[in-house]
C-alpha positions in Angstrom: 0.0 0.0 0.0 2.9 2.3 0.9 4.5 1.5 -2.4 1.4 2.3 -4.4 1.0 5.6 -2.6 4.6 6.6 -3.4 4.2 5.6 -7.1 1.0 7.6 -7.4 2.5 10.6 -5.7 5.7 10.6 -7.8 4.2 9.7 -11.2 0.9 11.7 -11.1 0.6 14.3 -8.4 4.1 15.7 -8.1 3.9 16.7 -11.7 0.8 18.9 -11.0 2.0 20.2 -7.6 -0.6 18.3 -5.6 -0.5 15.9 -2.6 -2.3 12.6 -2.4 -4.9 12.4 0.4 -6.4 9.0 -0.1 -6.8 6.3 -2.8 -8.5 3.0 -3.4 -7.8 0.4 -6.0 -10.9 -0.1 -8.2 -12.2 -2.0 -11.3 -15.2 -1.4 -13.5 -16.8 -4.7 -12.6 -16.4 -7.7 -10.3 -14.3 -9.6 -12.9 -11.5 -6.9 -12.5 -10.6 -6.8 -16.1 -9.8 -3.1 -16.0 -7.8 -2.1 -12.9 -7.1 1.5 -11.7 -7.2 3.8 -8.8 -9.7 6.3 -7.5 -7.7 9.1 -5.8 -8.5 12.2 -3.6 -5.9 15.0 -3.9 -5.3 18.6 -2.6 -3.1 21.4 -3.9 0.2 21.9 -2.0 -0.1 25.7 -2.0 -3.0 27.7 -0.7 -5.8 28.2 -1.5 -6.8 24.6 -1.1 -8.6 22.8 -4.1 -9.8 19.3 -3.7 -10.0 17.0 -6.8 -11.2 13.4 -7.5 -9.1 11.5 -10.0 -9.6 8.3 -11.9 -6.2 6.8 -12.6 -5.9 3.8 -15.0 -3.2 1.2 -14.7 -2.0 -0.1 -18.1 1.1 -2.2 -18.7 2.5 -1.2 -15.3 2.1 2.5 -16.2 -0.3 4.8 -14.4 -2.1 7.5 -16.3 -4.8 10.1 -15.6 -8.1 9.1 -17.1 -10.6 11.6 -15.6 -10.5 14.5 -13.0 -13.4 16.2 -11.2 -13.5 19.1 -8.8 -15.1 18.4 -5.4 -17.8 21.0 -6.3 -19.0 18.6 -9.0 -19.8 15.9 -6.5 -23.6 15.3 -6.0 -24.0 12.0 -4.2 -21.9 9.3 -2.7 -23.6 5.9 -2.5 -22.0 2.9 -0.6 -24.9 0.6 -1.8 -25.2 -0.9 1.7 -24.3 0.0 5.3 -22.3 -3.1 5.7 -18.6 -2.6 6.0 -17.9 -5.7 3.9 -19.4 -4.2 0.7 -16.9 -3.3 -2.0 -19.1 -1.2 -4.3 -18.7 2.6 -4.7 -21.1 4.8 -6.7 -20.3 8.6 -7.2 -22.6 10.9 -9.0 -20.6 13.7 -10.7 -21.4 14.8 -14.2 -23.1 11.4 -14.4 -23.3 8.3 -12.2 -20.0 6.2 -12.0 -19.8 2.7 -10.5 -16.7 1.0 -9.3 -15.8 -2.2 -7.3 -13.0 -1.7 -4.7 -10.2 -4.3 -4.6 -9.6 -3.7 -0.9 -12.1 -3.2 1.9 -9.7 -1.2 4.1 -8.8 1.2 1.2 -12.5 1.7 0.4 -13.2 2.6 4.1 -10.3 5.1 4.3 -11.2 6.7 0.9 -14.9 7.2 1.8 -14.1 8.6 5.3 -11.5 10.9 3.8 -14.0 12.0 1.1 -16.6 12.7 3.8 -14.2 14.7 6.0 -13.1 16.9 3.0 -16.8 17.5 2.1 -17.4 18.4 5.8 -14.7 21.1 5.7 -15.4 22.4 2.2 -17.9 25.1 1.2 -20.7 24.1 -1.2 -23.6 25.8 -2.9 -25.4 22.5 -2.4 -23.9 19.9 -0.1 -23.4 16.4 -1.6 -25.5 13.5 -0.2 -23.9 10.5 1.5 -26.1 7.4 1.7 -25.8 3.7 2.5 -22.7 4.1 4.6 -22.0 3.0 8.2 -22.9 5.7 10.8 -19.5 5.8 12.4 -18.0 6.7 9.0 -20.0 9.9 8.7 -20.4 11.3 12.2 -21.2 15.1 12.1 -22.8 17.4 9.6 -21.5 18.9 6.3 -20.9 22.7 6.3 -23.0 24.9 3.9 -22.2 28.6 4.0 -24.1 31.5 2.2 -22.9 32.5 -1.2 -21.5 35.9 0.0 -19.3 34.1 2.6 -17.9 31.4 0.4 -14.4 30.5 1.4 -12.4 27.4 1.8 -11.7 26.3 5.4 -8.4 25.1 6.4 -8.3 21.3 6.4 -7.3 19.2 9.4 -5.8 16.0 8.3 -7.7 13.1 9.7 -6.0 10.5 12.0 -6.8 7.8 9.4 -5.1 9.8 6.6 -2.1 10.6 8.9 -1.8 6.9 9.7 -1.7 6.2 6.1 1.2 8.6 5.6 3.5 5.6 6.4 7.2 6.2 6.3 9.8 3.3 6.8 12.0 3.5 10.0 15.5 4.5 9.6 18.3 2.4 11.0 18.9 4.6 14.1 15.1 4.6 14.8 15.1 0.8 14.6 18.1 0.6 17.0 16.5 2.9 19.5 13.2 1.0 19.3 15.1 -2.4 19.9 16.9 -0.8 22.8 13.7 0.4 24.3 12.1 -3.0 23.9 15.1 -4.7 25.6 15.0 -2.2 28.5 11.2 -2.7 28.9 11.0 -6.4 28.2 8.4 -6.6 30.9 6.0 -4.4 29.0 4.5 -7.4 27.4 3.6 -8.8 30.8 2.9 -5.6 32.8 1.6 -2.8 30.7 0.7 -0.6 33.7 4.3 -0.7 34.9 5.5 0.2 31.4 3.1 3.1 31.3 4.2 4.4 34.7 7.8 4.2 33.7 7.1 6.2 30.5 5.1 8.8 32.4 8.0 9.2 35.0 10.5 9.7 32.2 8.3 12.2 30.5 7.9 14.2 33.7 11.7 14.2 34.1 12.2 15.4 30.6 9.6 18.2 31.1 11.3 19.3 34.2 14.7 19.4 32.5 13.1 21.4 29.7 11.7 24.0 32.1 15.0 24.3 33.9 16.8 24.7 30.6 14.3 27.5 29.6 14.9 29.2 33.0 18.6 28.9 32.6 18.6 30.4 29.2 16.4 33.5 30.2 19.5 35.9 30.3 20.5 34.7 26.9 17.0 35.1 25.7 17.0 38.6 27.1 20.3 39.4 25.4 19.0 37.9 22.2 15.9 40.1 22.4 18.1 43.2 23.0 20.1 42.3 20.0 17.0 41.8 18.0 15.8 45.2 19.1 19.1 46.7 18.1 18.9 44.9 14.8 15.4 46.2 14.2 16.6 49.8 14.9 19.4 49.4 12.5 17.0 47.9 9.9 14.8 51.0 10.4 17.7 53.3 9.9 18.6 51.4 6.7 15.0 51.5 5.6 15.0 55.3 6.3 18.1 55.7 4.2 16.7 53.6 1.5 13.5 55.7 1.5 15.6 58.8 1.3 17.6 57.4 -1.6 14.4 56.2 -3.3 13.0 59.8 -3.0 16.2 61.2 -4.4 16.1 58.7 -7.3 12.4 59.5 -7.9 13.3 63.2 -8.0 16.2 62.5 -10.4 13.9 60.3 -12.5 11.3 63.0 -12.7 14.0 65.6 -13.6 15.3 63.3 -16.3 11.8 62.8 -17.7 11.3 66.6 -17.8 14.6 67.1 -19.5 13.8 64.4 -22.1 10.5 66.1 -22.7 12.2 69.5 -23.0 14.7 68.0 -25.4 12.0 66.5 -27.5 10.2 69.8 -27.6 13.4 71.6 -28.5 14.0 69.1 -31.3 10.4 69.6 -32.5 10.8 73.3 -32.4 14.1 73.1 -34.4 12.5 70.9 -37.0 9.6 73.3 -37.3 12.0 76.3 -37.5 14.0 74.5 -40.3 10.8 73.8 -42.2 9.7 77.4 -41.7 13.0 78.7 -42.9 13.1 76.5 -45.9 9.5 77.5 -46.8 10.3 81.2 -46.4 13.5 80.9 -48.5 11.5 79.1 -51.1 8.8 81.8 -51.1 11.4 84.6 -51.3 13.2 82.8 -54.2 9.9 82.4 -56.0 8.8 86.0 -55.5 12.1 87.6 -56.3 12.3 89.8 -59.5 15.8 91.0 -60.4 16.5 94.8 -60.8 17.3 94.2 -64.4 13.9 92.9 -65.1 12.3 95.6 -63.0 14.0 98.2 -65.2 13.0 96.4 -68.4 9.4 96.5 -67.3 9.2 100.1 -66.1 11.3 101.6 -68.9 10.7 99.2 -71.8 12.1 100.0 -75.2 10.1 98.1 -77.7 11.6 99.8 -80.8 14.9 98.0 -80.7 15.6 94.2 -80.9 17.6 94.3 -77.7 15.0 96.2 -75.8 12.3 93.9 -77.1 14.2 90.8 -76.1 14.7 92.2 -72.6 11.1 93.2 -72.3 9.9 89.7 -73.3 12.3 88.0 -70.8 11.2 90.4 -68.0 7.5 89.9 -68.8 7.8 86.1 -68.7 9.7 86.4 -65.4 6.9 88.7 -64.0 4.3 86.2 -65.1 6.2 83.3 -63.4 6.6 85.1 -60.0 3.0 86.2 -60.0 1.9 82.6 -60.6 4.3 81.0 -58.1 3.0 77.9 -56.4 2.6 79.2 -52.8 0.4 77.7 -50.1 -2.8 79.7 -49.8 -2.2 80.4 -46.1 1.1 82.0 -46.9 -0.5 84.3 -49.5 -2.2 86.2 -46.6 1.2 87.3 -45.2 1.7 91.0 -45.3 5.1 90.8 -47.0 3.7 88.7 -49.8 0.7 91.1 -50.3 3.2 94.0 -50.5 5.2 92.2 -53.0 2.1 91.4 -55.0 1.2 95.1 -55.1 4.7 95.8 -56.4 4.2 93.2 -59.1 0.8 94.7 -60.0 2.5 98.1 -60.3 5.2 96.8 -62.6 2.6 94.9 -64.6 0.3 97.9 -65.0 3.3 100.1 -66.1 4.6 97.5 -68.6 1.1 96.8 -69.9 0.6 100.5 -70.5 3.8 100.8 -72.5 3.0 97.7 -74.5 -0.6 98.7 -75.2 0.5 102.2 -76.4 3.2 100.8 -78.7 1.1 98.1 -80.3 -1.9 100.4 -80.6 0.2 102.9 -82.6 1.6 100.1 -84.6 -1.8 98.7 -85.5 -3.1 102.2 -86.5 -0.1 102.8 -88.6 -0.7 99.4 -90.3 -4.0 100.6 -91.6 -2.2 103.0 -94.0 0.2 100.3 -95.4 0.4 100.4 -99.2 1.1 96.7 -99.4 3.2 94.9 -101.9 2.2 93.4 -105.3 3.6 90.3 -107.0 5.7 91.4 -109.9 5.3 89.2 -113.0 5.8 89.5 -116.8 2.3 88.6 -117.7 0.7 91.4 -115.7 -1.7 89.0 -114.1 -4.6 90.0 -111.8 -3.2 90.2 -108.2 -4.2 91.7 -104.8 -2.0 93.6 -102.5 0.0 91.4 -100.0 0.8 92.4 -96.4 3.2 89.7 -95.4 5.7 92.3 -94.2 3.2 93.4 -91.6 2.9 89.9 -90.3 6.7 89.5 -90.1 6.9 92.8 -88.2 4.2 91.8 -85.7 5.6 88.3 -85.2 8.3 89.7 -82.9 5.5 90.8 -80.5 3.7 87.5 -80.4 5.0 86.4 -77.0 4.1 89.9 -75.5 0.6 89.6 -77.0 0.2 86.2 -75.3 1.5 87.7 -72.0 -1.0 90.5 -72.4 -3.9 88.0 -72.9 -2.9 86.2 -69.6 -2.0 89.2 -67.5 -4.1 92.2 -68.7 -7.2 91.0 -70.5 -8.7 94.4 -70.8 -5.7 95.7 -72.7 -5.7 92.6 -74.8 -9.3 93.0 -75.9 -8.7 96.7 -76.7 -5.7 95.8 -78.8 -7.7 93.1 -80.5 -10.4 95.6 -81.5 -7.8 98.1 -82.8 -6.1 95.5 -84.9 -9.4 94.3 -86.2 -10.6 97.8 -87.1 -7.3 98.8 -88.8 -6.9 95.5 -90.8 -10.6 95.7 -91.8 -10.1 99.1 -93.4 -6.9 98.0 -95.0 -8.4 94.9 -96.5 -11.6 96.7 -97.5 -9.5 99.2 -99.5 -7.4 96.5 -101.2 -10.4 94.3 -102.0 -12.4 97.1 -103.5 -9.5 98.1 -105.8 -8.9 94.4 -106.6 -12.5 93.8 -107.6 -12.6 97.1 -109.6 -9.6 95.9 -111.5 -11.3 92.6 -112.1 -14.4 94.4 -113.6 -12.2 96.3 -116.0 -10.4 93.2 -117.1 -13.7 91.5 -117.9 -15.0 94.4 -119.8 -11.7 94.9 -121.7 -12.0 91.6 -123.5 -8.7 90.2 -122.3 -6.9 89.7 -119.0 -3.5 91.2 -119.8 -4.1 94.9 -120.5 -3.8 97.6 -117.9 -6.5 99.9 -116.7 -5.4 102.7 -118.9 -5.3 100.5 -122.0 -8.8 99.3 -121.3 -10.2 102.8 -120.8 -8.6 104.1 -124.0 -9.8 101.2 -126.1 -13.3 100.9 -124.8 -14.3 104.5 -124.5 -16.7 105.7 -121.8 -17.7 103.3 -119.1 -21.2 102.9 -120.5 -19.7 101.1 -123.5 -17.8 98.6 -121.2 -21.0 96.8 -120.1 -21.7 93.4 -121.4 -24.7 93.2 -123.7 -25.5 96.9 -123.9 -26.7 96.5 -127.4 -29.3 93.8 -127.7 -28.3 93.0 -131.3 -25.0 91.6 -130.0 -26.5 89.3 -127.4 -26.6 86.2 -129.6 -23.3 86.8 -131.3 -20.0 85.0 -130.5 -19.0 87.8 -128.2 -21.4 86.4 -125.6 -19.5 83.2 -125.3 -16.2 85.0 -125.1 -17.4 87.4 -122.5 -18.7 84.6 -120.4 -15.4 82.8 -120.6 -13.6 86.0 -119.5 -16.0 86.3 -116.6 -15.4 82.7 -115.4 -11.6 83.2 -115.8 -11.6 86.5 -113.9 -13.9 85.1 -111.1 -11.7 82.1 -110.7 -8.6 84.4 -110.5 -10.4 86.6 -107.9 -11.2 83.7 -105.7 -7.7 82.2 -106.1 -6.2 85.5 -104.9 -8.6 86.0 -102.0 -8.2 82.5 -100.5 -4.5 82.6 -99.6 -4.9 86.2 -98.3 -7.7 85.0 -95.9 -5.9 81.9 -94.8 -2.6 83.7 -94.2 -4.4 86.3 -92.1 -6.3 83.6 -90.2 -3.2 81.6 -89.4 -1.4 84.8 -88.2 -4.3 85.8 -86.0 -4.6 82.3 -84.4 -0.9 82.4 -83.6 -0.6 86.1 -82.6 -3.8 86.4 -80.5 -3.6 82.7 -79.3 -7.2 82.0 -80.5 -6.6 78.3 -80.3 -6.4 78.4 -76.5 -9.4 79.4 -74.4 -9.0 81.6 -71.4 -9.9 79.8 -68.1 -11.4 83.0 -66.6 -13.1 86.2 -67.6 -11.2 88.2 -64.9 -8.7 90.8 -66.0 -5.8 89.1 -64.2 -5.8 86.0 -62.0 -2.7 84.7 -60.3 -1.8 82.6 -57.4 -1.1 85.7 -55.3 -4.7 86.7 -55.5 -5.5 84.0 -53.0 -7.4 81.8 -55.5 -6.1 78.5 -56.9 -5.5 79.1 -60.6 -5.3 75.3 -61.2 -8.9 74.8 -60.0 -10.0 77.3 -62.7 -7.9 75.7 -65.4 -9.3 72.3 -64.6 -12.8 73.6 -65.7 -11.8 73.5 -69.4 -10.6 69.9 -69.6 -13.9 68.9 -68.0 -15.7 70.2 -71.2 -16.1 67.7 -74.1 -13.5 68.1 -76.8 -16.1 68.9 -79.4 -17.4 71.8 -77.4 -13.9 73.2 -76.9 -13.2 73.0 -80.7 -16.6 74.5 -81.5 -15.9 77.5 -79.2 -12.4 78.0 -80.7 -13.9 77.9 -84.2 -16.5 80.5 -83.2 -13.8 82.8 -81.8 -11.7 82.5 -85.0 -14.7 82.9 -87.3 -15.9 85.9 -85.4 -12.5 87.7 -85.7 -12.1 86.8 -89.4 -15.7 88.0 -90.0 -14.8 91.4 -88.6 -11.5 91.7 -90.5 -13.0 90.6 -93.8 -16.4 92.0 -93.4 -16.2 93.5 -96.8 -15.5 90.3 -98.8 -19.0 89.0 -98.9 -20.8 92.2 -99.9 -18.1 93.1 -102.4 -18.2 89.7 -104.1 -22.0 89.8 -104.2 -21.8 93.3 -105.7 -19.2 92.1 -108.2 -21.4 89.2 -109.3 -24.6 91.2 -109.3 -23.0 93.9 -111.5 -22.2 91.4 -114.2 -25.5 89.6 -113.6 -27.3 92.7 -114.7 -25.2 92.7 -117.9 -25.8 89.1 -118.7 -28.4 87.3 -116.5 -27.7 84.0 -118.2 
């Protein structure tokens, strides 16, 4: 039995830090085919927790099969009050039945189980039935739920008796000596008891005398303990002082770390601010050379014109610098913006006055004719004007972006001047065409025609009705077709050339994103957001709007073409309606 206890304790309960209280060898039926143990254990460390284990024994190896807490126990049934019965029935999660292999082990296990239940706190106490009365003397304890606690367990005498330990050699020798000295104990138990009592009293007396003799030493020891306690208190006071000092140092270091972190953050912010300000200053800086070129622009020389174009582009770049909207509100940036506006207004005034005079002067241009040996019908060409104005194309684009009012005014002046110029040229051209048709050939000059044909009344086709059906009708109609074809052939390149120049010079193929006079990033409005409006329109609508702008300007410049051509055709239609 002792061997089985040691094996179970070492193999099973030492591993889970528990101690074995009681055990009983059991089998599932009377045939004992499956042998095992039913054990009762407690934890070694408080708080105490009682468990019921079923251990199986297989090939000389013990293994845990099931484990239940004592709280799960509902009933304990011994089947009969006879002490010779070997059956055990425990109701846990369900009823379990076993047959004990040893009556004594069964008795010890059930008594131990009852005692553990008697000292354990339950919501509902387990029921013990069909057991001998002397095994279950007393009542089980049931406490209220708010006072649930586990009571300290007193090991029962039976369980302590089971904690058998083999005697050592010295203990065996002392026991043999005692038995030899008291050989009469087997015959006279009373004399043996009296002898033991006498010896016990003697030992107690010696113990009392020893205690009384050691009282000074105890007093000295107590004094030393008091001194030690005082020293310990001093050490504790010093440690508390050191701890307080360390805590103060720790708090100081934490504050220094926080200050260092704040300083680093401030330094990073200052660096970012400095970089941002340097970037803004660089973006809004306009060199003195460009300032002079804007305020005192000389557009009559190639060098002055080149400097003016460069300065205008730089001014447009700085006024559209990509600056955060919050920085635009800065007073310095607003002051710089007002300087830019002043330089822009001054340069725009100089540019508008110069181009306005140039456009007005163009209206008096005599043009250039194509010299040829055949003296063909030609119209005046003004390509030299286009070449002269091409040098101002970039400035005109700048004016459209930076001063829309001046741009529109210059557009109107150019349209008006060129309209008068082309009206004069087209009228002279069509008058010359009329003379050539009436003259009977295409190569004679106006003077030859007038000399050969007499008064203008004689130039008209079909004046005399008697000549209508003659061969001259066919010849005159051929001359009219040839002259009309020549007229249209001369007008078409003139119109296309002017249209291409206007599209390039006035940037008619690019729509303006806004109707405002000037809009830059320094106005506090995101220019990109306005420019993104145009791409959102369908491509066909953009092309249609561009075509309308081009057609409108060409219609104003060549407003005389349609009425002059209609008048030219109607004039000859009256002469020969066929």
